[in-house]
KOLGU-4560 file (N, C-alpha, C; in nm, 3 decimals, padded with zeros to 5 digits):
<recs>
<n_xx: 03.640 n_yy: 07.685 n_zz: 10.654 ca_xx: 03.761 ca_yy: 07.738 ca_zz: 10.712 c_xx: 03.854 c_yy: 07.784 c_zz: 10.599 mol: A seq: 1 type: MET>
<n_xx: 03.920 n_yy: 07.895 n_zz: 10.618 ca_xx: 04.009 ca_yy: 07.950 ca_zz: 10.517 c_xx: 04.134 c_yy: 07.865 c_zz: 10.503 mol: A seq: 2 type: ALA>
<n_xx: 04.186 n_yy: 07.863 n_zz: 10.380 ca_xx: 04.308 ca_yy: 07.785 ca_zz: 10.354 c_xx: 04.427 c_yy: 07.856 c_zz: 10.416 mol: A seq: 3 type: LYS>
<n_xx: 04.511 n_yy: 07.782 n_zz: 10.486 ca_xx: 04.628 ca_yy: 07.839 ca_zz: 10.553 c_xx: 04.744 c_yy: 07.850 c_zz: 10.454 mol: A seq: 4 type: LYS>
<n_xx: 04.808 n_yy: 07.966 n_zz: 10.450 ca_xx: 04.927 ca_yy: 07.983 ca_zz: 10.368 c_xx: 05.047 c_yy: 07.926 c_zz: 10.442 mol: A seq: 5 type: ASN>
<n_xx: 05.110 n_yy: 07.824 n_zz: 10.386 ca_xx: 05.222 ca_yy: 07.757 ca_zz: 10.451 c_xx: 05.353 c_yy: 07.810 c_zz: 10.397 mol: A seq: 6 type: LEU>
<n_xx: 05.448 n_yy: 07.835 n_zz: 10.488 ca_xx: 05.582 ca_yy: 07.879 ca_zz: 10.449 c_xx: 05.668 c_yy: 07.756 c_zz: 10.422 mol: A seq: 7 type: LYS>
<n_xx: 05.752 n_yy: 07.765 n_zz: 10.320 ca_xx: 05.839 ca_yy: 07.652 ca_zz: 10.285 c_xx: 05.950 c_yy: 07.636 c_zz: 10.390 mol: A seq: 8 type: ALA>
<n_xx: 05.982 n_yy: 07.512 n_zz: 10.421 ca_xx: 06.087 ca_yy: 07.479 ca_zz: 10.517 c_xx: 06.176 c_yy: 07.374 c_zz: 10.455 mol: A seq: 9 type: LEU>
<n_xx: 06.306 n_yy: 07.398 n_zz: 10.457 ca_xx: 06.402 ca_yy: 07.304 ca_zz: 10.400 c_xx: 06.426 c_yy: 07.188 c_zz: 10.495 mol: A seq: 10 type: SER>
<n_xx: 06.445 n_yy: 07.069 n_zz: 10.438 ca_xx: 06.475 ca_yy: 06.950 ca_zz: 10.519 c_xx: 06.612 c_yy: 06.966 c_zz: 10.585 mol: A seq: 11 type: VAL>
<n_xx: 06.698 n_yy: 07.047 n_zz: 10.528 ca_xx: 06.832 ca_yy: 07.068 ca_zz: 10.584 c_xx: 06.827 c_yy: 07.135 c_zz: 10.721 mol: A seq: 12 type: LYS>
<n_xx: 06.720 n_yy: 07.206 n_zz: 10.753 ca_xx: 06.709 ca_yy: 07.273 ca_zz: 10.882 c_xx: 06.662 c_yy: 07.179 c_zz: 10.992 mol: A seq: 13 type: LYS>
<n_xx: 06.614 n_yy: 07.061 n_zz: 10.954 ca_xx: 06.568 ca_yy: 06.961 ca_zz: 11.051 c_xx: 06.686 c_yy: 06.871 c_zz: 11.086 mol: A seq: 14 type: VAL>
<n_xx: 06.713 n_yy: 06.855 n_zz: 11.214 ca_xx: 06.824 ca_yy: 06.772 ca_zz: 11.261 c_xx: 06.770 c_yy: 06.631 c_zz: 11.288 mol: A seq: 15 type: ILE>
<n_xx: 06.832 n_yy: 06.531 n_zz: 11.225 ca_xx: 06.794 ca_yy: 06.392 ca_zz: 11.250 c_xx: 06.914 c_yy: 06.317 c_zz: 11.307 mol: A seq: 16 type: THR>
<n_xx: 06.888 n_yy: 06.225 n_zz: 11.397 ca_xx: 06.996 ca_yy: 06.147 ca_zz: 11.457 c_xx: 06.943 c_yy: 06.015 c_zz: 11.510 mol: A seq: 17 type: PHE>
<n_xx: 07.035 n_yy: 05.920 n_zz: 11.529 ca_xx: 07.003 ca_yy: 05.789 ca_zz: 11.586 c_xx: 06.993 c_yy: 05.805 c_zz: 11.736 mol: A seq: 18 type: LYS>
<n_xx: 06.888 n_yy: 05.751 n_zz: 11.794 ca_xx: 06.868 ca_yy: 05.759 ca_zz: 11.939 c_xx: 06.952 c_yy: 05.652 c_zz: 12.007 mol: A seq: 19 type: ILE>
<n_xx: 07.029 n_yy: 05.692 n_zz: 12.105 ca_xx: 07.111 ca_yy: 05.596 ca_zz: 12.180 c_xx: 07.024 c_yy: 05.508 c_zz: 12.269 mol: A seq: 20 type: ARG>
<n_xx: 07.066 n_yy: 05.384 n_zz: 12.284 ca_xx: 07.001 ca_yy: 05.287 ca_zz: 12.373 c_xx: 06.855 c_yy: 05.260 c_zz: 12.338 mol: A seq: 21 type: ASN>
<n_xx: 06.814 n_yy: 05.295 n_zz: 12.217 ca_xx: 06.677 ca_yy: 05.268 ca_zz: 12.173 c_xx: 06.678 c_yy: 05.236 c_zz: 12.025 mol: A seq: 22 type: ARG>
<n_xx: 06.573 n_yy: 05.173 n_zz: 11.978 ca_xx: 06.558 ca_yy: 05.151 ca_zz: 11.835 c_xx: 06.493 c_yy: 05.275 c_zz: 11.776 mol: A seq: 23 type: LYS>
<n_xx: 06.548 n_yy: 05.324 n_zz: 11.667 ca_xx: 06.482 ca_yy: 05.433 ca_zz: 11.598 c_xx: 06.565 c_yy: 05.559 c_zz: 11.586 mol: A seq: 24 type: GLY>
<n_xx: 06.501 n_yy: 05.659 n_zz: 11.525 ca_xx: 06.565 ca_yy: 05.787 ca_zz: 11.495 c_xx: 06.476 c_yy: 05.899 c_zz: 11.547 mol: A seq: 25 type: TYR>
<n_xx: 06.535 n_yy: 06.017 n_zz: 11.562 ca_xx: 06.461 ca_yy: 06.134 ca_zz: 11.607 c_xx: 06.487 c_yy: 06.250 c_zz: 11.513 mol: A seq: 26 type: ALA>
<n_xx: 06.392 n_yy: 06.340 n_zz: 11.506 ca_xx: 06.404 ca_yy: 06.462 ca_zz: 11.427 c_xx: 06.368 c_yy: 06.580 c_zz: 11.516 mol: A seq: 27 type: ALA>
<n_xx: 06.447 n_yy: 06.688 n_zz: 11.507 ca_xx: 06.424 ca_yy: 06.807 ca_zz: 11.589 c_xx: 06.419 c_yy: 06.930 c_zz: 11.499 mol: A seq: 28 type: ILE>
<n_xx: 06.320 n_yy: 07.016 n_zz: 11.524 ca_xx: 06.313 ca_yy: 07.147 ca_zz: 11.460 c_xx: 06.227 c_yy: 07.239 c_zz: 11.547 mol: A seq: 29 type: TYR>
<n_xx: 06.281 n_yy: 07.352 n_zz: 11.585 ca_xx: 06.207 ca_yy: 07.458 ca_zz: 11.655 c_xx: 06.122 c_yy: 07.404 c_zz: 11.770 mol: A seq: 30 type: ASP>
<n_xx: 06.185 n_yy: 07.343 n_zz: 11.868 ca_xx: 06.122 ca_yy: 07.291 ca_zz: 11.988 c_xx: 06.025 c_yy: 07.177 c_zz: 11.962 mol: A seq: 31 type: ARG>
<n_xx: 06.033 n_yy: 07.113 n_zz: 11.847 ca_xx: 05.953 ca_yy: 06.994 ca_zz: 11.817 c_xx: 06.045 c_yy: 06.874 c_zz: 11.808 mol: A seq: 32 type: ASN>
<n_xx: 06.009 n_yy: 06.767 n_zz: 11.875 ca_xx: 06.084 ca_yy: 06.642 ca_zz: 11.871 c_xx: 05.989 c_yy: 06.532 c_zz: 11.825 mol: A seq: 33 type: LEU>
<n_xx: 06.028 n_yy: 06.461 n_zz: 11.718 ca_xx: 05.949 ca_yy: 06.347 ca_zz: 11.673 c_xx: 06.040 c_yy: 06.226 c_zz: 11.663 mol: A seq: 34 type: THR>
<n_xx: 05.982 n_yy: 06.109 n_zz: 11.683 ca_xx: 06.058 ca_yy: 05.985 ca_zz: 11.677 c_xx: 05.994 c_yy: 05.892 c_zz: 11.575 mol: A seq: 35 type: GLU>
<n_xx: 06.078 n_yy: 05.806 n_zz: 11.516 ca_xx: 06.029 ca_yy: 05.707 ca_zz: 11.422 c_xx: 06.126 c_yy: 05.592 c_zz: 11.412 mol: A seq: 36 type: GLY>
<n_xx: 06.079 n_yy: 05.480 n_zz: 11.360 ca_xx: 06.165 ca_yy: 05.363 ca_zz: 11.345 c_xx: 06.271 c_yy: 05.386 c_zz: 11.238 mol: A seq: 37 type: ARG>
<n_xx: 06.240 n_yy: 05.470 n_zz: 11.137 ca_xx: 06.336 ca_yy: 05.504 ca_zz: 11.032 c_xx: 06.346 c_yy: 05.657 c_zz: 11.024 mol: A seq: 38 type: THR>
<n_xx: 06.449 n_yy: 05.704 n_zz: 10.951 ca_xx: 06.464 ca_yy: 05.849 ca_zz: 10.932 c_xx: 06.344 c_yy: 05.904 c_zz: 10.855 mol: A seq: 39 type: ILE>
<n_xx: 06.299 n_yy: 05.831 n_zz: 10.755 ca_xx: 06.185 ca_yy: 05.877 ca_zz: 10.675 c_xx: 06.058 c_yy: 05.889 c_zz: 10.760 mol: A seq: 40 type: ALA>
<n_xx: 06.038 n_yy: 05.795 n_zz: 10.851 ca_xx: 05.920 ca_yy: 05.801 ca_zz: 10.937 c_xx: 05.930 c_yy: 05.919 c_zz: 11.034 mol: A seq: 41 type: GLN>
<n_xx: 06.048 n_yy: 05.945 n_zz: 11.088 ca_xx: 06.066 ca_yy: 06.059 ca_zz: 11.178 c_xx: 06.041 c_yy: 06.190 c_zz: 11.104 mol: A seq: 42 type: ALA>
<n_xx: 06.087 n_yy: 06.200 n_zz: 10.979 ca_xx: 06.064 ca_yy: 06.321 ca_zz: 10.900 c_xx: 05.917 c_yy: 06.337 c_zz: 10.862 mol: A seq: 43 type: LEU>
<n_xx: 05.849 n_yy: 06.227 n_zz: 10.834 ca_xx: 05.707 ca_yy: 06.233 ca_zz: 10.802 c_xx: 05.627 c_yy: 06.283 c_zz: 10.921 mol: A seq: 44 type: ALA>
<n_xx: 05.663 n_yy: 06.237 n_zz: 11.039 ca_xx: 05.596 ca_yy: 06.284 ca_zz: 11.160 c_xx: 05.629 c_yy: 06.430 c_zz: 11.187 mol: A seq: 45 type: ARG>
<n_xx: 05.752 n_yy: 06.472 n_zz: 11.155 ca_xx: 05.790 ca_yy: 06.611 ca_zz: 11.171 c_xx: 05.712 c_yy: 06.699 c_zz: 11.075 mol: A seq: 46 type: MET>
<n_xx: 05.687 n_yy: 06.650 n_zz: 10.953 ca_xx: 05.610 ca_yy: 06.727 ca_zz: 10.855 c_xx: 05.470 c_yy: 06.758 c_zz: 10.910 mol: A seq: 47 type: ALA>
<n_xx: 05.409 n_yy: 06.662 n_zz: 10.978 ca_xx: 05.278 ca_yy: 06.686 ca_zz: 11.039 c_xx: 05.287 c_yy: 06.789 c_zz: 11.151 mol: A seq: 48 type: LYS>
<n_xx: 05.394 n_yy: 06.782 n_zz: 11.230 ca_xx: 05.409 ca_yy: 06.873 ca_zz: 11.343 c_xx: 05.431 c_yy: 07.017 c_zz: 11.296 mol: A seq: 49 type: ALA>
<n_xx: 05.517 n_yy: 07.036 n_zz: 11.196 ca_xx: 05.545 ca_yy: 07.173 ca_zz: 11.150 c_xx: 05.430 c_yy: 07.228 c_zz: 11.066 mol: A seq: 50 type: VAL>
<n_xx: 05.347 n_yy: 07.140 n_zz: 11.010 ca_xx: 05.231 ca_yy: 07.187 ca_zz: 10.935 c_xx: 05.134 c_yy: 07.258 c_zz: 11.028 mol: A seq: 51 type: LYS>
<n_xx: 05.124 n_yy: 07.209 n_zz: 11.151 ca_xx: 05.039 ca_yy: 07.274 ca_zz: 11.251 c_xx: 05.092 c_yy: 07.413 c_zz: 11.286 mol: A seq: 52 type: ARG>
<n_xx: 05.224 n_yy: 07.434 n_zz: 11.269 ca_xx: 05.286 ca_yy: 07.563 ca_zz: 11.300 c_xx: 05.283 c_yy: 07.657 c_zz: 11.179 mol: A seq: 53 type: MET>
<n_xx: 05.241 n_yy: 07.609 n_zz: 11.062 ca_xx: 05.232 ca_yy: 07.694 ca_zz: 10.945 c_xx: 05.347 c_yy: 07.679 c_zz: 10.848 mol: A seq: 54 type: GLY>
<n_xx: 05.420 n_yy: 07.567 n_zz: 10.856 ca_xx: 05.532 ca_yy: 07.541 ca_zz: 10.766 c_xx: 05.502 c_yy: 07.419 c_zz: 10.680 mol: A seq: 55 type: TYR>
<n_xx: 05.565 n_yy: 07.413 n_zz: 10.564 ca_xx: 05.554 ca_yy: 07.299 ca_zz: 10.475 c_xx: 05.692 c_yy: 07.240 c_zz: 10.456 mol: A seq: 56 type: LEU>
<n_xx: 05.712 n_yy: 07.119 n_zz: 10.503 ca_xx: 05.842 ca_yy: 07.054 ca_zz: 10.493 c_xx: 05.857 c_yy: 06.996 c_zz: 10.353 mol: A seq: 57 type: LEU>
<n_xx: 05.964 n_yy: 07.036 n_zz: 10.284 ca_xx: 05.978 ca_yy: 06.988 ca_zz: 10.147 c_xx: 06.117 c_yy: 06.978 c_zz: 10.098 mol: A seq: 58 type: GLY>
</recs>
């Protein structure tokens, strides 16, 4: 399979926030929502999601 060219994506474009009435944090970017126990975990899960779309979170 050919190597996919990934476009760079700034972390500043990803919105992270504390989820009300639940433990954990969420990250949102371009119709993708990921959740994690910490902000770092939510961003790591978002990195996997946007990689499928052709972006590299960095």
